[in-house]
N, C-alpha and C positions, 0 to 999 in steps of 0.2 A: 504494501499501499503507499509506503515513504517513496517508494517511482513511479507511482502513480500521483503520487502529491506534488512534488518535484514536474514532471514533467509538462503538470494542466498549471500551474505558473510560468515555464516557461509559453506554455500554447496563449495564457492569459495576455500576457507581455509583450511579445507580436502581436497578439490580434490588436490590442490598444495599441501599439507605436500605427499602427494603418491606422485605425480608425481616427485616432489624434492630429493624424497628417493630410487622413480629407480634410476630416470633418468638424477639425475644430473642439479643442478639451469641452468648453463648458456644453454643444451641444446635445440635445433630446436622442442623440444616438450614441455618443460617447456616454451616455451614463445610465439608461439601460443594457447597454452592453457590457460596461464593467459588470453593474449592478447585480446582473445576470451569472454571468461569470465567477464573480465574488463566491459567490450562493455557494458555486460548489465548487468551486478550489476550499474557503470554508470548512467544507462536508470533511473533503477529502482528509485538510488538515489534522480535523478532529479524531478518524481514521485510524491515521501514521502515528498520530502520537502516541493516542489508546492499543494503538501495539508493539510499540517498540514500548510503553511503559510495559506493556504482558509479557508479555520477550525478558523485560528486565528484573521480570516477580514469580518467574512460571517454576521456580522452586521456593514457592511463598502462596501457596493457596488459600491461605488463612489471610495472609495482610494483601493478595488482590482482591478477593471477596471485598476488603474493608475499601480498595483504592477505585476502584472501578463504581464505587457507590456513590462514591464524592464527585467521580465524574459526568455519570450522570444525574448528580442533585446542580454538576457546574449545569451540564446544557439543557434541561428544562428549567434553571432562572434563565442562562439563553437567550432559547424561543417564548419565555412570560417579556422578558423585558424589548426583544425582538418584535412581537406583537405590539405592548404598545405602547413603543417609539412609531409605529410604522401606521398606529390609529392613530395620534394624535394629528393637525396640521400644518407641525415642526418640519422649515423645508429644509434641517441638517437630521430627522431622521431617520435615515439610514447610517450617517455619518455616526450618530449616537449608539444605530444598535451593532455597528463595527468597531467601537469604540467597545463597547459594553462587552461583548464578543471576547476581545483580543486581553479585558481587561478580567474577566471569567478566569480565561484557559488559565490567562496566567497565575492566576490567587492558586486557582484547584490542585494546577501543576507542582507548585509553588510551597502547599501543604501536601499534600501526596513522595516530594522529595523533602521536605523535611524525615515529613515519615522512615525514611528510608535509610535519612540519617541519621534519627533519633533509635532507632531496633539496630543502628552497627548493621543493614544488610551492604554482605559484598556484592555487586552488579557491577560486571567490564567496562570499564573505562567508555569503550564505543557507545554505546546505554550513556549514559550519563552524560557522552558528547552530545548527542540528536536527542533528549530530555533537555538541556540546559541551552540547546539553539531554538529548540520551542516554546522555552519561555521568555529567553530574550527578541526575538523578533515580537514575538505579542506584551512584550513591557513596549516596545520600539514602535508597536505601532497607535499603542495609548497613546503619548509623545506626543507623534508624528500627529494621528488624526486632530486631535488639542491644540496645536499647534496652528496645523493649517487651517483651521476653524476663525481663529485670531486673528489670521493674517489678513483671510478671504476676508472679512469684518472690512476690516481697518487699508482696502481696499493697495493690498503691496499686487507689486508688480510678479506676477510670474509666477505664484501663488501657490494655482496649483501645480506646476510645472514642478518647483523645489518639492510635493509633497510627494508627486510620482518618483521623480530622482530619490528622496531616503527611503521608501518605502524599495526601491527593484537593488541602491547600490544596497541596504541593509543583507538583504533575499542575496544580490549574489554574494556579500564576505560568509553568513549563514553556510549558503552553501560549500561555500571554499573552504572552509572549518570543518564540512561533512565530509569533500570528500578526502581528506587528509588522513578524519578519525576515518571514515572507511576503510584505508588502504594497510588497517592492519585487520584481520579475519576475528569476530567474533571468538573468546577461549570457551574450549566448551570442554567441562571435565568429567570424565566418566565415573558415574558416583558406584563405589564399589559395596557391596554386598557387604556391612558388617550386622556378625549374631547379634542375639538377642543380648541385652543383658538387665540385670533389675536396672529401676530408676537409681535404687541407691549405690553399685556398679557405677551407673554410669558421672552421681553423683564425685563419687572420691576418685575418678579416672581423669576428670576435664569440672571443677566446680564452676569454671567459668566459657565454659566452651559453647558460644550462642545459647545461653539459660535464657535470654530476656525474650533475646529473639524466637528460641522455640515456646516459651509459651506463650508469646501476646498473638502467636498461629495457629495453633491449641485451641486458643481460648477464641478466638475470632472466627475458629472453623467448625467449634460448638454450636456458639451460636448462633450461626447464620444458616445451618444445619436445623435447631429447633425451630428457624424464624419461618423456613421453606413450610409453606403447608401441609400436610399431611393426606395421602391421601384415604 
């Protein structure tokens, strides 16, 4: 899905460059084309980032169940906020929804990264860079949208072009970092079969070996299993 997300971004950049050149930045055609393609790109972004996070937490199913619920709450918040802004008569409604998406996205993934750090979850550096790129790009988009609206209201010359270039440059920078990171394969460790031991033996052998992580993972799995509807 990450490849689809990157490809859609590149297609959007090429298409919009032609539209802006032919119809102009403030034309109705440019407005409709950009936002129609942006919806598709944002959906692909959500799916791609969720897939990366799932792969990073695939060895911790209990924690993943907590994380995907946080992401689901964020998605619901985004949909409600976008619906509310689109229903209003504010001419900046779509831009506000766009900024709200990136803000909620960034907060949700920062919370997920804090959970990973708090419980000392060991994930591959490639996943860390990918997730960090998603978060940083969203933070930049929030700042760019806010700045663009302010400059446009103040009749700043070429504010739209400045906004487009800042978004494109940030995406290229993020893509460059990802390309460097993806040069190194994700490390896959074969889990050896360990004979079952009692809880007391395990604690005596390794009193601090991921004990907190194992506890929260098992607790979350039991909790969500109880919450699931029984047949």
